[in-house]
C-alpha positions in Angstrom: -6.5 -71.6 38.8 -2.7 -71.5 38.1 0.1 -72.5 35.5 3.7 -72.0 35.1 5.5 -69.5 32.6 8.6 -70.6 30.8 11.1 -70.3 33.6 8.6 -72.2 36.1 7.4 -69.3 37.9 4.1 -69.8 39.2 0.8 -67.9 37.5 -2.2 -67.4 39.3 -4.6 -66.5 37.1 -8.1 -65.5 39.5 -11.5 -64.5 38.4 -12.4 -61.7 40.0 -15.4 -63.7 42.1 -12.8 -66.6 42.8 -13.0 -68.7 46.3 -9.5 -67.9 48.8 -5.9 -69.1 46.9 -4.2 -71.7 48.8 -1.9 -70.7 51.0 1.5 -71.3 47.5 -0.4 -69.0 46.0 0.9 -65.1 46.3 -1.7 -62.5 47.7 -4.6 -61.4 46.6 -4.5 -57.5 47.6 -8.3 -55.9 47.2 -9.5 -52.3 45.8 -12.4 -51.9 47.9 -12.9 -48.0 46.9 -15.7 -46.1 48.5 -17.6 -42.8 48.4 -20.1 -40.7 49.4 -23.4 -39.5 46.8 -22.2 -35.8 48.2 -24.3 -34.5 51.6 -21.7 -37.0 53.8 -18.9 -39.1 54.7 -17.6 -42.3 54.2 -14.9 -44.3 56.5 -13.5 -47.6 55.7 -11.9 -47.7 51.7 -8.1 -49.0 51.2 -6.5 -52.2 49.5 -8.1 -55.2 51.9 -6.8 -59.1 51.2 -8.8 -61.8 50.6 -11.2 -62.4 52.4 -10.3 -59.6 55.4 -13.1 -58.3 56.9 -13.9 -54.6 56.4 -16.5 -52.4 57.6 -17.5 -49.4 55.9 -19.1 -46.1 57.4 -21.3 -42.8 56.4 -22.3 -40.7 58.2 -24.5 -38.2 57.4 -24.2 -34.2 57.0 -27.2 -32.1 58.9 -30.2 -32.0 57.8 -29.3 -35.5 55.3 -29.8 -39.5 57.3 -27.9 -42.2 55.5 -30.4 -44.5 52.5 -27.7 -47.0 52.1 -25.2 -48.7 50.3 -25.0 -48.8 46.3 -22.4 -51.5 44.1 -23.1 -51.2 40.4 -26.8 -49.2 40.9 -27.8 -51.6 43.2 -28.1 -51.4 47.1 -26.3 -54.1 48.3 -26.8 -52.6 52.7 -28.9 -49.8 54.1 -26.8 -50.0 57.5 -24.3 -47.0 58.4 -21.4 -49.2 59.5 -21.1 -51.9 56.3 -19.0 -55.0 56.9 -18.0 -57.2 54.8 -15.1 -60.1 53.6 -12.7 -59.0 50.4 -12.9 -60.6 47.4 -13.1 -59.0 45.0 -12.5 -55.3 43.7 -15.5 -53.0 44.3 -17.1 -49.2 44.5 -19.6 -48.8 46.7 -21.4 -45.3 47.0 -22.8 -43.8 50.1 -26.3 -43.2 48.6 -27.9 -39.5 51.1 -30.9 -38.3 51.3 -33.3 -35.4 52.6 -35.4 -36.9 55.6 -38.9 -37.8 53.8 -42.0 -36.0 55.0 -45.0 -38.7 56.5 -48.5 -36.2 55.8 -51.9 -37.8 57.4 -55.0 -36.4 56.8 -58.4 -37.1 58.0 -62.0 -37.8 55.6 -63.8 -35.3 58.2 -62.1 -33.7 61.0 -65.4 -34.4 63.9 -65.0 -38.2 62.7 -62.1 -39.0 64.6 -58.1 -38.4 64.7 -54.5 -39.3 64.0 -51.5 -39.0 65.1 -47.8 -40.2 63.4 -47.3 -37.8 61.4 -43.7 -36.6 60.2 -39.9 -36.3 59.8 -38.5 -40.1 59.0 -35.0 -40.9 57.5 -34.9 -43.5 55.0 -35.6 -47.6 56.0 -37.1 -46.0 59.5 -40.9 -46.9 60.3 -43.1 -45.2 60.8 -45.8 -46.1 63.1 -49.9 -44.1 62.3 -53.1 -44.1 64.5 -56.1 -44.0 63.4 -58.7 -42.3 66.7 -62.8 -42.8 66.0 -63.9 -39.9 67.4 -64.7 -40.9 71.7 -69.0 -41.5 71.8 -69.1 -41.6 68.8 -70.8 -43.3 65.7 -67.8 -43.1 63.8 -65.1 -46.0 63.1 -61.8 -46.4 61.0 -62.5 -48.0 57.6 -58.6 -47.8 55.8 -55.9 -45.7 54.8 -55.4 -44.3 52.0 -52.7 -43.9 50.1 -53.4 -41.9 46.2 -56.2 -42.8 46.1 -55.4 -47.0 46.7 -56.5 -48.7 49.9 -52.9 -49.5 52.0 -54.3 -50.8 55.3 -57.4 -51.3 57.4 -55.6 -51.6 60.4 -56.1 -48.7 62.6 -52.4 -48.4 64.0 -50.1 -49.0 60.5 -46.8 -49.7 60.3 -44.5 -49.1 57.0 -40.8 -48.2 56.4 -39.7 -45.0 54.6 -38.9 -44.6 51.7 -40.3 -41.7 50.6 -42.6 -39.0 51.0 -46.3 -40.3 51.5 -49.6 -38.3 52.2 -51.7 -40.4 53.5 -56.0 -40.2 54.9 -57.7 -42.1 57.6 -61.7 -43.1 56.5 -63.7 -43.0 59.0 -67.5 -44.2 58.7 -70.7 -44.6 60.3 -71.1 -48.0 61.7 -74.0 -48.9 59.6 -72.8 -47.3 57.2 -71.6 -46.4 53.6 -69.4 -43.7 53.3 -67.1 -42.4 50.1 -63.9 -40.6 51.4 -60.8 -39.7 49.4 -62.3 -41.5 46.3 -62.5 -44.9 48.4 -65.9 -46.7 49.0 -66.4 -48.3 51.6 -68.9 -50.0 52.9 -68.7 -51.3 56.6 -71.5 -54.2 57.7 -72.7 -55.2 61.9 -70.1 -57.8 62.3 -67.5 -55.3 62.1 -68.6 -52.9 65.1 -65.8 -52.5 67.1 
């Protein structure tokens, strides 16, 4: 909105998050500030006109990964190249972290094997695969993390957000197995 002062000059009163002024209004410029939380650099900060396209780019230092852009403590983008329209003053922070370690183990190495352990960047998908020992009477039961079942599918994909240790639990086709603090009974209908 706007009003006129005593000299009949237009005075613009815009809330920082209002829509664009019409062409008769003065150009509104917003500072877009971008900083790194450490372990990386950012590019693209500056002053932008209302509605102008802004692209901020975050680059992690060696041994680190980009996590996300945050504004006022809120994750606003998980892409290192963040594009948006300038609508108000913004202070963005590029958050970086060391890569995360995903470890996997088996409740009994004689029962089967697992793949997929390793180091992953924040937000990257990790796929774990559990395979019963060929020719054995063992079957995959579930994946557990902190003694809680997270999946009963032998190929488990999840988004990495922190370090994690998972256990692949195997058992016999017609028996009960206790592993990782979780008891699972397999009925004949679940045979593979």
